[in-house]
C-alpha positions as a Python dict, from the first residue, in 0.01 Angstrom:
ca = {
    (1, 'M'): (0, 0, 0),
    (2, 'I'): (242, -40, -336),
    (3, 'S'): (478, 238, -410),
    (4, 'F'): (562, 185, -781),
    (5, 'D'): (871, 399, -826),
    (6, 'D'): (1117, 79, -755),
    (7, 'R'): (922, -167, -959),
    (8, 'H'): (1092, -200, -1317),
    (9, 'G'): (1174, -488, -1545),
    (10, 'P'): (1309, -717, -1762),
    (11, 'A'): (1631, -614, -1704),
    (12, 'D'): (1778, -607, -2077),
    (13, 'A'): (1503, -354, -2136),
    (14, 'A'): (1574, 19, -2225),
    (15, 'P'): (1787, 192, -1997),
    (16, 'P'): (1711, 513, -1831),
    (17, 'A'): (1928, 687, -2125),
    (18, 'A'): (1684, 550, -2374),
    (19, 'Y'): (1399, 810, -2200),
    (20, 'P'): (1345, 1170, -2207),
    (21, 'D'): (1364, 1399, -1943),
    (22, 'L'): (1046, 1359, -1709),
    (23, 'S'): (1118, 1616, -1486),
    (24, 'V'): (806, 1724, -1282),
    (25, 'P'): (696, 2070, -1404),
    (26, 'D'): (657, 2371, -1205),
    (27, 'W'): (276, 2423, -1311),
    (28, 'Y'): (216, 2094, -1131),
    (29, 'R'): (410, 2178, -817),
    (30, 'D'): (222, 2504, -818),
    (31, 'A'): (-129, 2292, -870),
    (32, 'K'): (-121, 2127, -565),
    (33, 'L'): (-488, 1999, -591),
    (34, 'G'): (-633, 1778, -851),
    (35, 'V'): (-952, 1581, -902),
    (36, 'F'): (-928, 1211, -1000),
    (37, 'V'): (-1256, 1054, -1153),
    (38, 'H'): (-1333, 687, -1153),
    (39, 'W'): (-1596, 658, -1359),
    (40, 'G'): (-1698, 396, -1579),
    (41, 'L'): (-1909, 57, -1665),
    (42, 'F'): (-1848, -28, -1260),
    (43, 'S'): (-2069, 295, -1155),
    (44, 'V'): (-2377, 66, -1288),
    (45, 'P'): (-2343, -206, -1012),
    (46, 'A'): (-2168, 69, -787),
    (47, 'W'): (-2070, -192, -549),
    (48, 'A'): (-1801, -350, -302),
    (49, 'D'): (-1819, -529, -21),
    (50, 'V'): (-1762, -246, 273),
    (51, 'L'): (-2002, -285, 564),
    (52, 'D'): (-1769, -505, 793),
    (53, 'R'): (-1407, -505, 712),
    (54, 'S'): (-1317, -650, 1040),
    (55, 'D'): (-1247, -1008, 923),
    (56, 'V'): (-1088, -928, 543),
    (57, 'T'): (-727, -1108, 563),
    (58, 'A'): (-440, -1099, 310),
    (59, 'Q'): (-585, -1435, 191),
    (60, 'N'): (-949, -1274, 133),
    (61, 'A'): (-847, -905, 61),
    (62, 'Y'): (-924, -961, -335),
    (63, 'A'): (-1276, -1178, -323),
    (64, 'R'): (-1352, -861, -33),
    (65, 'H'): (-1183, -589, -230),
    (66, 'Q'): (-1288, -253, -127),
    (67, 'Y'): (-1247, -102, -462),
    (68, 'A'): (-1577, -34, -652),
    (69, 'E'): (-1380, -18, -963),
    (70, 'W'): (-1268, -374, -923),
    (71, 'Y'): (-1602, -536, -988),
    (72, 'A'): (-1492, -671, -1301),
    (73, 'N'): (-1240, -909, -1104),
    (74, 'T'): (-1409, -940, -784),
    (75, 'V'): (-1741, -1059, -949),
    (76, 'R'): (-1514, -1355, -1130),
    (77, 'I'): (-1381, -1480, -794),
    (78, 'E'): (-1631, -1788, -686),
    (79, 'G'): (-1766, -1723, -319),
    (80, 'S'): (-1731, -1335, -338),
    (81, 'P'): (-1970, -1153, -160),
    (82, 'T'): (-1973, -950, -511),
    (83, 'R'): (-2056, -1267, -726),
    (84, 'E'): (-2312, -1364, -424),
    (85, 'R'): (-2481, -995, -475),
    (86, 'H'): (-2423, -972, -870),
    (87, 'E'): (-2612, -1266, -928),
    (88, 'R'): (-2911, -1214, -679),
    (89, 'L'): (-3007, -858, -856),
    (90, 'F'): (-2876, -941, -1194),
    (91, 'G'): (-2904, -1277, -1288),
    (92, 'V'): (-2666, -1562, -1326),
    (93, 'G'): (-2660, -1533, -1720),
    (94, 'H'): (-2578, -1117, -1706),
    (95, 'S'): (-2221, -1078, -1759),
    (96, 'Y'): (-2039, -782, -1634),
    (97, 'E'): (-1960, -617, -1989),
    (98, 'D'): (-2360, -676, -2028),
    (99, 'F'): (-2329, -339, -1814),
    (100, 'A'): (-2189, -179, -2138),
    (101, 'D'): (-2520, -135, -2237),
    (102, 'D'): (-2727, -68, -1939),
    (103, 'W'): (-2491, 272, -1915),
    (104, 'H'): (-2674, 570, -1983),
    (105, 'P'): (-2534, 891, -1835),
    (106, 'A'): (-2700, 1212, -1796),
    (107, 'P'): (-2659, 1452, -2088),
    (108, 'D'): (-2470, 1743, -1901),
    (109, 'A'): (-2252, 1472, -1667),
    (110, 'A'): (-1905, 1571, -1788),
    (111, 'A'): (-1997, 1948, -1717),
    (112, 'G'): (-2113, 1893, -1370),
    (113, 'I'): (-1802, 1669, -1320),
    (114, 'V'): (-1614, 1948, -1429),
    (115, 'D'): (-1787, 2253, -1266),
    (116, 'L'): (-1718, 2022, -893),
    (117, 'A'): (-1371, 2025, -947),
    (118, 'R'): (-1358, 2372, -1020),
    (119, 'R'): (-1575, 2491, -731),
    (120, 'A'): (-1362, 2273, -516),
    (121, 'G'): (-985, 2441, -635),
    (122, 'A'): (-866, 2197, -829),
    (123, 'R'): (-642, 2281, -1067),
    (124, 'Y'): (-617, 1995, -1302),
    (125, 'V'): (-855, 1703, -1371),
    (126, 'V'): (-777, 1352, -1440),
    (127, 'P'): (-1059, 1095, -1534),
    (128, 'T'): (-1026, 732, -1609),
    (129, 'T'): (-1026, 687, -2042),
    (130, 'K'): (-978, 322, -1941),
    (131, 'H'): (-991, 99, -1633),
    (132, 'H'): (-900, -238, -1575),
    (133, 'D'): (-1220, -363, -1715),
    (134, 'G'): (-1095, -287, -2096),
    (135, 'F'): (-1403, -43, -2141),
    (136, 'C'): (-1281, 296, -2325),
    (137, 'L'): (-1486, 627, -2259),
    (138, 'W'): (-1353, 776, -2581),
    (139, 'D'): (-1420, 662, -2965),
    (140, 'S'): (-1141, 460, -3029),
    (141, 'A'): (-1026, 292, -3325),
    (142, 'T'): (-859, 9, -3154),
    (143, 'T'): (-1201, -184, -3019),
    (144, 'P'): (-1546, -178, -3039),
    (145, 'F'): (-1586, -191, -2642),
    (146, 'T'): (-1621, 173, -2597),
    (147, 'A'): (-1865, 419, -2470),
    (148, 'A'): (-1944, 573, -2825),
    (149, 'R'): (-2003, 236, -2937),
    (150, 'R'): (-2193, 70, -2664),
    (151, 'G'): (-2485, 232, -2412),
    (152, 'P'): (-2395, 618, -2373),
    (153, 'G'): (-2307, 637, -2726),
    (154, 'R'): (-2117, 930, -2667),
    (155, 'D'): (-1721, 991, -2636),
    (156, 'L'): (-1731, 1062, -2310),
    (157, 'I'): (-1360, 1155, -2261),
    (158, 'A'): (-1408, 1411, -2535),
    (159, 'E'): (-1716, 1580, -2306),
    (160, 'I'): (-1473, 1579, -2017),
    (161, 'A'): (-1155, 1751, -2217),
    (162, 'D'): (-1354, 2008, -2347),
    (163, 'A'): (-1558, 2100, -1985),
    (164, 'V'): (-1188, 2088, -1828),
    (165, 'R'): (-1004, 2341, -2061),
    (166, 'E'): (-1319, 2572, -2094),
    (167, 'A'): (-1328, 2582, -1712),
    (168, 'G'): (-947, 2674, -1725),
    (169, 'L'): (-776, 2386, -1582),
    (170, 'R'): (-518, 2111, -1651),
    (171, 'L'): (-624, 1806, -1824),
    (172, 'G'): (-452, 1457, -1701),
    (173, 'L'): (-607, 1099, -1844),
    (174, 'Y'): (-558, 782, -1665),
    (175, 'Y'): (-508, 454, -1817),
    (176, 'S'): (-484, 127, -1717),
    (177, 'G'): (-141, -35, -1920),
    (178, 'A'): (-76, -336, -1741),
    (179, 'H'): (-462, -496, -1750),
    (180, 'D'): (-733, -507, -2029),
    (181, 'W'): (-946, -787, -1880),
    (182, 'H'): (-1154, -771, -2172),
    (183, 'A'): (-876, -850, -2385),
    (184, 'S'): (-705, -1102, -2161),
    (185, 'E'): (-805, -1483, -2073),
    (186, 'F'): (-676, -1517, -1724),
    (187, 'Q'): (-804, -1620, -1410),
    (188, 'A'): (-945, -1361, -1187),
    (189, 'L'): (-657, -1172, -965),
    (190, 'T'): (-678, -1300, -588),
    (191, 'S'): (-360, -1169, -483),
    (192, 'T'): (-104, -865, -529),
    (193, 'D'): (128, -1103, -641),
    (194, 'E'): (-93, -1208, -962),
    (195, 'L'): (-170, -843, -993),
    (196, 'F'): (161, -812, -1153),
    (197, 'A'): (213, -1182, -1292),
    (198, 'L'): (-135, -1216, -1464),
    (199, 'R'): (-103, -975, -1735),
    (200, 'R'): (-31, -997, -2088),
    (201, 'N'): (359, -895, -2176),
    (202, 'D'): (366, -994, -2554),
    (203, 'P'): (385, -773, -2873),
    (204, 'E'): (81, -807, -2997),
    (205, 'F'): (-69, -626, -2662),
    (206, 'A'): (203, -374, -2603),
    (207, 'A'): (127, -263, -2948),
    (208, 'F'): (-253, -267, -2881),
    (209, 'A'): (-174, -62, -2555),
    (210, 'A'): (59, 188, -2791),
    (211, 'A'): (-206, 254, -3044),
    (212, 'Q'): (-450, 360, -2749),
    (213, 'L'): (-200, 571, -2565),
    (214, 'R'): (-102, 744, -2881),
    (215, 'E'): (-465, 804, -2956),
    (216, 'L'): (-512, 975, -2631),
    (217, 'I'): (-213, 1179, -2691),
    (218, 'E'): (-286, 1294, -3053),
    (219, 'R'): (-640, 1354, -2996),
    (220, 'F'): (-651, 1549, -2647),
    (221, 'A'): (-239, 1655, -2575),
    (222, 'P'): (-317, 1559, -2211),
    (223, 'D'): (-97, 1747, -1938),
    (224, 'V'): (-88, 1432, -1750),
    (225, 'L'): (-40, 1068, -1862),
    (226, 'W'): (-144, 856, -1538),
    (227, 'N'): (-80, 528, -1613),
    (228, 'D'): (-198, 270, -1355),
    (229, 'I'): (18, -97, -1246),
    (230, 'D'): (280, -126, -1491),
    (231, 'W'): (336, -139, -1877),
    (232, 'P'): (341, -418, -2112),
    (233, 'D'): (709, -563, -2090),
    (234, 'A'): (760, -608, -2472),
    (235, 'G'): (656, -254, -2547),
    (236, 'K'): (968, -133, -2264),
    (237, 'Y'): (1240, -217, -2578),
    (238, 'D'): (1332, -1, -2870),
    (239, 'G'): (1082, 72, -3140),
    (240, 'P'): (788, 263, -3298),
    (241, 'D'): (600, 138, -3034),
    (242, 'S'): (778, 171, -2768),
    (243, 'L'): (725, 367, -2408),
    (244, 'Q'): (1021, 595, -2477),
    (245, 'E'): (861, 701, -2805),
    (246, 'L'): (528, 720, -2669),
    (247, 'F'): (687, 965, -2373),
    (248, 'R'): (869, 1198, -2666),
    (249, 'A'): (512, 1206, -2855),
    (250, 'H'): (349, 1338, -2510),
    (251, 'L'): (611, 1582, -2457),
    (252, 'A'): (625, 1685, -2825),
    (253, 'A'): (208, 1738, -2779),
    (254, 'T'): (248, 1910, -2471),
    (255, 'P'): (611, 2031, -2386),
    (256, 'D'): (513, 2075, -1987),
    (257, 'G'): (407, 1739, -1972),
    (258, 'L'): (399, 1519, -1669),
    (259, 'V'): (367, 1136, -1623),
    (260, 'D'): (379, 923, -1316),
    (261, 'D'): (563, 629, -1168),
    (262, 'R'): (346, 330, -1265),
    (263, 'W'): (509, 250, -1581),
    (264, 'G'): (766, -65, -1457),
    (265, 'V'): (1046, 145, -1640),
    (266, 'P'): (1373, 264, -1459),
    (267, 'V'): (1285, 611, -1477),
    (268, 'H'): (939, 794, -1393),
    (269, 'G'): (769, 1156, -1330),
    (270, 'V'): (607, 1237, -1015),
    (271, 'L'): (559, 960, -737),
    (272, 'T'): (260, 835, -651),
    (273, 'R'): (103, 729, -292),
    (274, 'E'): (-230, 568, -301),
    (275, 'Y'): (-379, 571, 80),
    (276, 'Q'): (-64, 636, 233),
    (277, 'D'): (54, 894, 533),
    (278, 'I'): (332, 1032, 487),
    (279, 'A'): (508, 1110, 781),
    (280, 'E'): (804, 1335, 664),
    (281, 'V'): (860, 1647, 442),
    (282, 'Q'): (1002, 1487, 112),
    (283, 'E'): (1298, 1577, -101),
    (284, 'E'): (1071, 1443, -444),
    (285, 'V'): (744, 1564, -558),
    (286, 'F'): (514, 1264, -495),
    (287, 'E'): (135, 1302, -525),
    (288, 'S'): (-78, 1144, -273),
    (289, 'T'): (-391, 992, -419),
    (290, 'R'): (-704, 826, -291),
    (291, 'G'): (-1080, 853, -302),
    (292, 'L'): (-1297, 1044, -46),
    (293, 'G'): (-1412, 716, 93),
    (294, 'L'): (-1270, 377, 64),
    (295, 'S'): (-1308, 321, -295),
    (296, 'F'): (-1244, 540, -632),
    (297, 'G'): (-1563, 437, -813),
    (298, 'Y'): (-1873, 502, -654),
    (299, 'N'): (-2014, 272, -368),
    (300, 'A'): (-2362, 308, -319),
    (301, 'D'): (-2329, 117, 22),
    (302, 'E'): (-2044, 367, 171),
    (303, 'S'): (-2202, 589, 407),
    (304, 'A'): (-2023, 898, 630),
    (305, 'E'): (-1844, 644, 871),
    (306, 'H'): (-1640, 558, 553),
    (307, 'A'): (-1581, 865, 431),
    (308, 'L'): (-1362, 1202, 457),
    (309, 'D'): (-1608, 1495, 553),
    (310, 'G'): (-1458, 1859, 455),
    (311, 'T'): (-1286, 1923, 789),
    (312, 'A'): (-1060, 1559, 733),
    (313, 'L'): (-1004, 1669, 330),
    (314, 'I'): (-873, 2007, 398),
    (315, 'R'): (-621, 1866, 675),
    (316, 'L'): (-539, 1614, 449),
    (317, 'L'): (-475, 1874, 184),
    (318, 'A'): (-258, 2078, 430),
    (319, 'D'): (-39, 1745, 540),
    (320, 'V'): (30, 1644, 207),
    (321, 'V'): (129, 2047, 68),
    (322, 'S'): (348, 2084, 352),
    (323, 'K'): (549, 1771, 285),
    (324, 'N'): (607, 1849, -104),
    (325, 'G'): (303, 1713, -239),
    (326, 'N'): (10, 1745, -458),
    (327, 'L'): (-334, 1601, -372),
    (328, 'L'): (-527, 1414, -626),
    (329, 'I'): (-850, 1350, -444),
    (330, 'N'): (-1122, 1112, -608),
    (331, 'V'): (-1452, 1139, -712),
    (332, 'G'): (-1676, 853, -798),
    (333, 'P'): (-1969, 989, -971),
    (334, 'R'): (-2302, 770, -972),
    (335, 'A'): (-2360, 585, -1356),
    (336, 'D'): (-2578, 899, -1469),
    (337, 'G'): (-2255, 1118, -1376),
    (338, 'S'): (-2430, 1313, -1032),
    (339, 'I'): (-2179, 1367, -785),
    (340, 'P'): (-2349, 1186, -473),
    (341, 'D'): (-2361, 1459, -149),
    (342, 'L'): (-2132, 1282, 46),
    (343, 'Q'): (-1874, 1346, -177),
    (344, 'A'): (-1961, 1691, -324),
    (345, 'S'): (-1983, 1847, 38),
    (346, 'A'): (-1670, 1737, 106),
    (347, 'L'): (-1550, 1876, -206),
    (348, 'E'): (-1745, 2233, -192),
    (349, 'E'): (-1621, 2308, 149),
    (350, 'L'): (-1264, 2245, 27),
    (351, 'G'): (-1340, 2499, -197),
    (352, 'E'): (-1482, 2772, 58),
    (353, 'W'): (-1159, 2718, 286),
    (354, 'L'): (-908, 2764, -88),
    (355, 'G'): (-1092, 3082, -132),
    (356, 'R'): (-1022, 3236, 217),
    (357, 'H'): (-627, 3090, 225),
    (358, 'G'): (-563, 2979, -92),
    (359, 'A'): (-196, 3139, -77),
    (360, 'A'): (-126, 2891, 205),
    (361, 'I'): (-133, 2630, -57),
    (362, 'Y'): (-99, 2722, -412),
    (363, 'G'): (234, 2810, -579),
    (364, 'T'): (390, 2736, -221),
    (365, 'R'): (721, 2489, -130),
    (366, 'P'): (797, 2261, 175),
    (367, 'W'): (998, 2399, 437),
    (368, 'F'): (1327, 2203, 412),
    (369, 'H'): (1482, 2251, 801),
    (370, 'E'): (1572, 1943, 1033),
    (371, 'A'): (1367, 2140, 1299),
    (372, 'V'): (1046, 2042, 1105),
    (373, 'R'): (1168, 1753, 895),
    (374, 'T'): (873, 1536, 1098),
    (375, 'P'): (643, 1854, 1141),
    (376, 'P'): (543, 1962, 1479),
    (377, 'E'): (204, 1795, 1641),
    (378, 'G'): (-71, 1970, 1491),
    (379, 'V'): (115, 2207, 1268),
    (380, 'R'): (241, 2187, 904),
    (381, 'F'): (435, 2465, 734),
    (382, 'T'): (475, 2591, 399),
    (383, 'L'): (687, 2887, 193),
    (384, 'G'): (488, 3117, -57),
    (385, 'S'): (442, 3495, -116),
    (386, 'D'): (171, 3778, 14),
    (387, 'A'): (-45, 3972, -237),
    (388, 'D'): (265, 4180, -277),
    (389, 'G'): (504, 3922, -307),
    (390, 'R'): (705, 3910, -53),
    (391, 'A'): (821, 3587, 84),
    (392, 'V'): (602, 3436, 396),
    (393, 'L'): (622, 3142, 620),
    (394, 'H'): (307, 3003, 655),
    (395, 'A'): (224, 2806, 952),
    (396, 'L'): (-106, 2558, 945),
    (397, 'L'): (-289, 2471, 1240),
    (398, 'L'): (-488, 2160, 1197),
    (399, 'D'): (-687, 2176, 1470),
    (400, 'P'): (-801, 2534, 1555),
    (401, 'A'): (-1058, 2449, 1802),
    (402, 'A'): (-770, 2313, 2043),
    (403, 'G'): (-661, 2702, 2078),
    (404, 'P'): (-320, 2843, 2060),
    (405, 'V'): (-26, 2593, 2029),
    (406, 'T'): (316, 2684, 2141),
    (407, 'L'): (579, 2532, 1958),
    (408, 'D'): (933, 2402, 2098),
    (409, 'E'): (1242, 2549, 2158),
    (410, 'E'): (1422, 2384, 1841),
    (411, 'V'): (1108, 2449, 1584),
    (412, 'S'): (1066, 2833, 1757),
    (413, 'A'): (1442, 2910, 1703),
    (414, 'A'): (1429, 2738, 1338),
    (415, 'I'): (1127, 3008, 1277),
    (416, 'R'): (1291, 3273, 1386),
    (417, 'E'): (1637, 3240, 1175),
    (418, 'I'): (1408, 3297, 837),
    (419, 'A'): (1095, 3473, 976),
    (420, 'R'): (961, 3763, 1149),
    (421, 'T'): (809, 3665, 1475),
    (422, 'P'): (640, 3888, 1800),
    (423, 'E'): (899, 3706, 2037),
    (424, 'D'): (1225, 3843, 2050),
    (425, 'G'): (1327, 3486, 2184),
    (426, 'G'): (1170, 3161, 2366),
    (427, 'Q'): (892, 2981, 2220),
    (428, 'V'): (680, 3095, 1938),
    (429, 'R'): (310, 3078, 2026),
    (430, 'L'): (61, 3016, 1667),
    (431, 'T'): (-279, 3142, 1795),
    (432, 'P'): (-561, 3045, 1520),
    (433, 'G'): (-819, 3344, 1412),
    (434, 'P'): (-1159, 3336, 1509),
    (435, 'G'): (-1406, 3130, 1335),
    (436, 'E'): (-1227, 2854, 1162),
    (437, 'R'): (-1285, 2534, 1225),
    (438, 'A'): (-1115, 2314, 960),
    (439, 'V'): (-730, 2428, 919),
    (440, 'A'): (-628, 2784, 1071),
    (441, 'V'): (-304, 2986, 878),
    (442, 'V'): (-64, 3205, 1085),
    (443, 'T'): (174, 3383, 828),
    (444, 'F'): (485, 3519, 894),
    (445, 'S'): (679, 3771, 676),
    (446, 'L'): (1068, 3625, 598),
    (447, 'R'): (1373, 3835, 729),
}
């Protein structure tokens, strides 16, 4: 998958010194878990080609795109399974944008989505405000192509924002800065090269994107601005609509606000890693993000074989946090706003586990020691504190059913350098407590 932090340009655009400080705030480092919400017009057709991925190649990957939220692009590719199915189910004359009048979320949809995030143990929620299809989920003055003026007839971002704040969680907002297929006339994207090449960079579009982002900042004061793909190049130079001025407006509205790394400029906030496994403990804070299945947007054809269950989700969180990351796990609601049982059950199991072992996750920091830079198989470590505020080392056993784990001499010696262990010497043995299926925690007091 793409890493966005090293993609920036043009070369003569504003230098790093033109931007405000984008350091990752402590609240974010403490939060550890967020819930991404991909909900939009793509939730109406709710489909991507996932049943047989055996013959997907680099050449046909965009025609066979696994992300249901990319429906508006995939349906335009001649011969794609999405186009064939769309014409069969909806008719040749039914455009993607016609779904704007077919979408009717339930009245309590936002509250239900946020309540699930809260029960999962999330500390922040990031809904999509506008995906690449250009459909705005808030009541924007920049376009009539919005949830407020089409089928839903409501400002869905306002509803989600109110529910998030009422639940005591932090609010992030996803925005598609590089692509707005409603406001563009490019052909369908068929490759990753085209993903970055076939996008508008003109001053008019940069001003349009800036106006939309400014609306979101002024109306909702989000804690996180989560941009996708890139930003229009014309908006990377000096001026009132420049990206550096938008960042200043964001930090003025939210002094401990955060941005991600997908802006195409030579500065970044938190690094993002999408559907990637991180092998080692990282020096820089990152955010691991993925869907519970193969897609972010809801895909009605996904089943248990495509998705993380509760145990796998808990293990993913433990792995990511131990390596200096946050996990932004996605839910893809149905069009009415309900969460499929496959997703809800995994998140509820995660919340139950965090209710027992949250001290080993929330507010912790990674253990930077060369002996565990690449963690031992089946074991992860976090540094935190106990209920009395005393410093502790948590060892997280990813497979409690496998029984006790005996650490090698190098890792055992590293633990004894900082912590009190039952063994005076030799190898440290980690014994999971009874009854834990997903991840067991063994805690050592620091010296």
